[in-house]
Each structure stands twice: as C-alpha cells, then as structure tokens.
C-alpha positions in Angstrom: 114.2 81.9 102.9 114.4 85.5 104.1 111.6 87.6 103.1 111.2 91.7 104.8 107.9 91.5 103.6 106.3 89.0 105.3 103.7 89.2 107.9 104.1 86.7 110.3 103.6 86.3 113.2 102.3 90.3 113.4 98.7 91.0 114.0 97.5 93.6 112.0 94.1 95.2 112.4 92.3 96.8 109.5 89.2 99.4 109.3 86.5 98.8 106.8 87.1 95.2 106.1 83.8 94.1 104.7 84.4 95.5 101.2 86.1 97.0 98.8 90.4 97.6 99.6 90.2 96.9 104.0 88.8 93.6 102.3 90.6 93.1 99.6 93.7 94.5 102.3 92.5 91.3 104.7 92.5 89.1 101.7 96.1 89.7 101.4 97.3 90.5 104.4 96.0 86.8 106.0 98.1 85.4 102.6 101.7 87.1 104.4 101.2 85.8 107.8 99.2 87.9 109.5 96.6 87.8 112.6 93.7 89.8 111.2 91.5 92.1 113.0 88.2 92.8 110.6 87.0 95.5 111.9 83.4 97.6 110.3 79.9 97.5 111.1 78.1 94.5 108.6 78.6 91.4 110.4 77.6 89.2 107.4 80.2 90.8 105.2 82.9 90.8 107.3 82.2 86.9 107.6 82.0 87.3 103.8 85.3 88.8 103.6 87.1 86.0 106.4 85.8 83.2 104.4 88.4 84.2 101.8 91.5 84.9 103.4 93.9 82.4 104.6 94.9 80.7 107.9 94.4 81.2 111.3 93.9 82.4 114.1 91.5 85.7 112.7 89.2 88.1 114.7 85.3 90.0 113.1 85.3 92.9 115.1 81.6 94.9 114.1 82.2 98.4 115.8 80.2 101.4 114.1 84.3 103.6 114.6 82.5 106.8 114.2 81.0 107.0 117.5 84.6 106.9 119.8 82.4 105.5 122.5 84.0 102.1 123.8 86.6 102.3 122.0 89.0 101.7 124.5 87.6 98.6 126.0 87.4 97.1 122.3 91.2 97.5 122.3 91.8 95.6 125.4 89.6 93.0 124.9 90.9 92.9 120.9 94.9 93.2 122.4 94.2 90.2 124.9 92.4 87.6 123.2 94.5 88.3 120.0 98.0 89.4 121.5 99.8 93.0 121.2 98.8 94.9 117.7 101.4 95.4 115.2 99.7 97.1 112.7 96.5 99.1 111.5 95.1 100.1 108.8 92.2 102.8 108.6 90.6 101.5 105.3 87.4 102.9 106.8 85.6 106.5 105.3 82.8 107.8 103.2 82.8 109.8 100.3 79.8 111.9 98.3 79.7 114.4 95.2 78.2 117.4 96.9 78.2 120.8 95.7 79.1 123.1 98.1 76.1 125.3 98.1 74.3 121.9 99.6 76.8 121.9 102.2 75.4 122.1 105.7 76.9 121.5 109.7 75.4 118.4 110.1 76.9 116.4 107.1 81.2 118.5 107.3 80.5 117.1 110.5 79.1 113.1 109.9 82.0 113.6 106.8 85.3 114.6 109.8 83.8 112.2 111.8 83.5 109.1 109.7 86.8 109.7 107.9 89.6 111.9 110.8 88.2 111.2 114.1 87.5 107.8 113.4 91.3 106.5 112.4 92.5 109.8 115.3 90.3 107.8 117.9 91.7 104.8 116.9 95.5 105.4 117.1 95.4 106.5 119.8 93.8 104.0 121.5 95.5 101.4 119.1 99.5 103.3 120.9 98.7 103.4 124.5 101.0 101.4 126.2 100.0 97.7 126.2 98.6 97.8 123.6 100.4 97.3 121.1 104.8 95.8 120.3 106.5 98.0 122.0 109.5 95.2 121.0 108.7 95.2 117.3 107.3 98.4 117.2 104.4 99.3 115.2 102.9 101.0 111.3 99.6 102.8 111.7 98.3 103.3 108.5 95.5 105.9 107.6 93.8 106.5 103.6 94.3 109.9 102.5 93.0 110.1 98.6 94.5 112.4 95.5 91.1 114.2 96.1 93.2 115.0 99.4 96.0 116.6 97.0 94.1 117.6 94.1 91.0 119.5 93.6 87.4 118.2 91.7 84.2 119.8 91.5 81.7 119.2 94.3 84.1 117.0 96.4 85.0 119.7 99.5 83.6 117.4 102.9 86.3 114.2 101.2 89.1 116.5 100.1 88.8 118.3 103.7 88.6 115.2 105.2 92.0 113.7 103.3 93.5 116.3 103.4 93.4 116.5 107.2 94.8 112.9 107.6 97.9 114.0 105.2 98.7 116.6 107.9 97.6 114.7 111.0 99.8 111.6 110.2 102.9 113.9 110.2 102.3 115.2 113.3 101.0 112.1 114.8 104.7 110.8 113.3 107.1 113.2 114.6 105.3 112.6 118.8 105.0 108.5 117.9 108.7 107.7 116.5 110.4 107.8 119.7 107.6 104.8 120.7 108.5 103.2 117.9 105.3 103.8 116.1 105.1 105.1 112.7 102.2 106.5 111.2 102.4 106.8 106.8 99.3 107.6 104.7 97.7 105.9 101.6 97.0 108.0 98.6 95.1 106.5 96.5 93.5 106.8 92.5 90.5 105.8 91.0 90.2 102.4 92.5 88.1 99.8 90.5 86.1 98.1 93.8 82.6 96.7 93.5 80.8 99.2 94.7 82.8 101.9 92.6 82.6 99.3 89.3 78.8 100.3 89.6 78.5 104.1 89.6 78.1 106.1 86.6 82.2 107.7 86.5 82.8 103.9 85.9 79.9 102.0 84.4 79.2 104.4 81.8 81.7 103.9 79.2 81.9 107.6 78.0 82.5 108.8 81.9 85.5 105.9 82.3 87.0 106.4 79.7 88.1 110.1 80.3 89.0 108.6 84.1 91.1 106.1 82.4 92.7 109.2 80.5 93.7 111.0 84.0 95.4 107.6 85.5 98.5 107.0 83.3 98.2 103.4 84.0 94.6 102.9 83.4 92.4 102.6 86.6 93.5 100.5 89.5 92.7 97.2 91.5 91.9 96.6 95.2 95.2 94.6 94.8 97.3 97.5 93.7 96.6 99.5 97.3 96.6 95.8 99.4 100.2 95.8 98.0 101.0 99.0 99.2 100.0 98.8 102.6 101.7 94.8 103.2 104.6 96.9 102.3 104.4 99.7 105.0 102.8 97.1 107.7 105.9 94.7 106.8 109.8 95.6 107.9 111.1 96.5 104.9 109.5 100.3 105.3 111.0 100.5 109.5 112.8 103.5 107.8 109.7 105.1 107.0 107.5 107.6 108.7 105.4 110.7 107.9 105.5 110.2 104.7 102.4 110.3 102.4 102.4 106.9 99.7 100.2 108.0 96.2 99.3 104.9 94.8 97.6 106.9 91.8 98.7 105.0 88.1 99.5 108.4 87.3 97.6 110.2 88.3 99.3 113.7 89.9 102.4 113.4 86.9 100.0 114.7 85.0 
C-alpha cells in the first residue's frame, strides 16, 4: 500500500539518540523502515535505545558533536558503511536556567557550541557531494524550541541559541535547495522526557499545573515530536523547506 510517510530505504542520522526525544525519534524512524545512525556521547545508553528499535542494519556512533574535530572523517565512514544519507535529525543540545547576571563568556561559548555550531557543522559535512542521496534528496531537521520564539526568565542563553537555529535554517534552505536538500526546524513546547519528568517544573504538582495551563493540549510526549520528524523526513513533505514547525500543544496561541 502506498505510504508517503514511509522511510523505507532511507538512512537517517539522529543526534542525541541516547535519551528523550532523540531516542524516540530513532525508535519511531526504525518502525517506519529507516536504517538509523544513532549519535551521542554515551555508548551504553545508545545500546539501550537500539534494543527498542525494529529492523536490522542500524549503527551506533559514540561521538561528541560539540567538537568538529574528526567529523569529516566520521561522516565519510558512516557513508561507506551505511550508504548515502537521506536525512538528519539534530536533537542533541543543552539547556539551563541561568539568570542574566550570572552568564559568563565561557557559558555562552558552551551553549553555542552544543546547540548551534554542532548542528551547522554536521549539516555542512552531510551535505558535501557524495555524502547524501543526491537522487532522492536529503532532509535536514534542526531542533529549536518555543523559547526561540517566546521569552522566559533566566533562559537567555537557551533562547539565543534556539533563535539562531531558526534564522540559520532559512538561509541554509535557500542555499541548499538547488542540491535537493531541504532544511526545516521543529520547535517543541514542554515535553515530558525522562529527564524533564524529574525536574521541579514537572515533578512538583503546583508547578506542573502552571505549565499545563500554558499548553492548551497539555504537556507533550516524545512521540509528538518524533511523528513530526517522520513527516519532515518523508516524501510527504517534499515541498516543504525553510519552515519552522511549531509543535507546542497551543503554547504560542495564548
């Protein structure tokens, strides 16, 4: 049966695949038929994700994306072992709650390296000639956040990096369209990941209620984001590029 959302025959790179949204993306992409390259620093947790995936031929790649050293050679090795790349999901990133007066240059540099430089450098290497599927095209997904669109207290560093990704994606989309590469952004609202569930804004009933009230459809699940990724990776979105897909349960409507 015809299924425009199928990922069969596609090789997808997913960063941050050791936990949370990244892990769910890897699991769900495998269910849709993709061969998945799971990237994160923690090899043991990558194996835990792999155990939940369907199909064969997936690849675990322990790699620190905060440094671009060795990235070019690493991507070439991936292509030689897995075939040309059809899509990338840039889930890896960091967050914090830091008052403006406490922000240092070192912290800013750390945030931009983890959230912005890593995604841009990986996109640069994947979209080099010979690394991606030129015939069928390639879909790049960058991960922003509603904090890239809206403000909140003590989120200056996080918001700055997430806003940068939205702007960068538009220019990359313009530059890479001629090479059959699409570049889009997903901006999630509050998602209940295993890590977030233990933090005060979700674990404390009073704070959780306030957070839920800001999202018309309540707090989201990791699968709400992975399904959006499947759409942008699949041929169903072949005419979509330079777009910021906000998946926030109605947060930005209020």
